[in-house]
C-alpha positions as CSV (number, residue, x, y, z in Angstrom):
1,M,119.7,-193.8,-25.3
2,R,122.3,-191.1,-24.7
3,K,121.5,-187.5,-24.0
4,K,122.7,-185.0,-26.6
5,Q,125.6,-182.9,-25.6
6,S,124.8,-179.4,-24.9
7,K,124.9,-177.0,-27.9
8,M,126.4,-174.3,-25.7
9,K,130.1,-174.3,-26.3
10,K,131.0,-172.5,-23.1
11,T,128.7,-172.5,-20.1
12,R,129.3,-170.5,-17.0
13,C,129.9,-172.0,-13.5
14,P,127.3,-170.5,-11.1
15,F,129.7,-170.8,-8.2
16,L,132.9,-169.5,-9.7
17,D,131.5,-167.1,-12.3
18,E,134.0,-168.6,-14.8
19,N,133.8,-171.0,-17.7
20,C,132.6,-174.4,-16.8
21,L,135.4,-176.9,-16.0
22,K,133.2,-179.9,-17.0
23,E,135.2,-183.1,-16.3
24,N,137.6,-181.2,-14.0
25,C,134.9,-180.3,-11.7
26,E,133.6,-182.5,-8.9
27,L,130.0,-181.2,-9.3
28,Y,129.7,-181.8,-13.0
29,N,127.7,-184.8,-14.2
30,K,128.6,-185.8,-17.7
31,V,125.4,-187.9,-18.1
32,L,123.2,-184.9,-17.4
33,D,125.7,-182.4,-19.0
34,R,125.2,-180.0,-16.1
35,C,126.1,-179.4,-12.4
36,E,124.9,-182.0,-10.0
37,L,123.5,-179.7,-7.3
38,S,122.3,-182.5,-5.1
39,L,125.9,-183.3,-4.4
40,L,126.4,-179.8,-3.1
41,N,123.3,-180.2,-0.9
42,Y,124.5,-183.5,0.5
43,N,128.0,-182.1,1.2
44,L,126.5,-179.0,3.0
45,F,124.3,-181.3,5.1
46,Q,127.4,-183.3,6.1
47,L,129.3,-180.2,6.9
48,M,126.4,-178.8,9.0
49,T,126.2,-182.1,10.9
50,V,129.9,-182.2,11.7
51,M,129.9,-178.5,12.7
52,R,126.9,-179.0,15.0
53,H,128.5,-181.9,16.7
54,Q,131.8,-180.0,17.1
55,I,129.9,-177.1,18.7
56,E,128.2,-179.5,21.1
57,I,131.5,-181.0,22.1
58,E,133.1,-177.5,22.7
59,S,130.2,-176.3,24.8
60,N,130.4,-179.2,27.2
């Protein structure tokens, strides 16, 4: 069973404060018809891990 497409013609991106790019955005999930914020969380966690490791290397 497919999810209905959103009735909103233009949604706003919470990050860019512009119209949603939908398929041109890496965070947009077309199955859910919304941003996939868990991807953002995962990417931020990866960035934090790399930065922490880099700080440890520089401090030694």
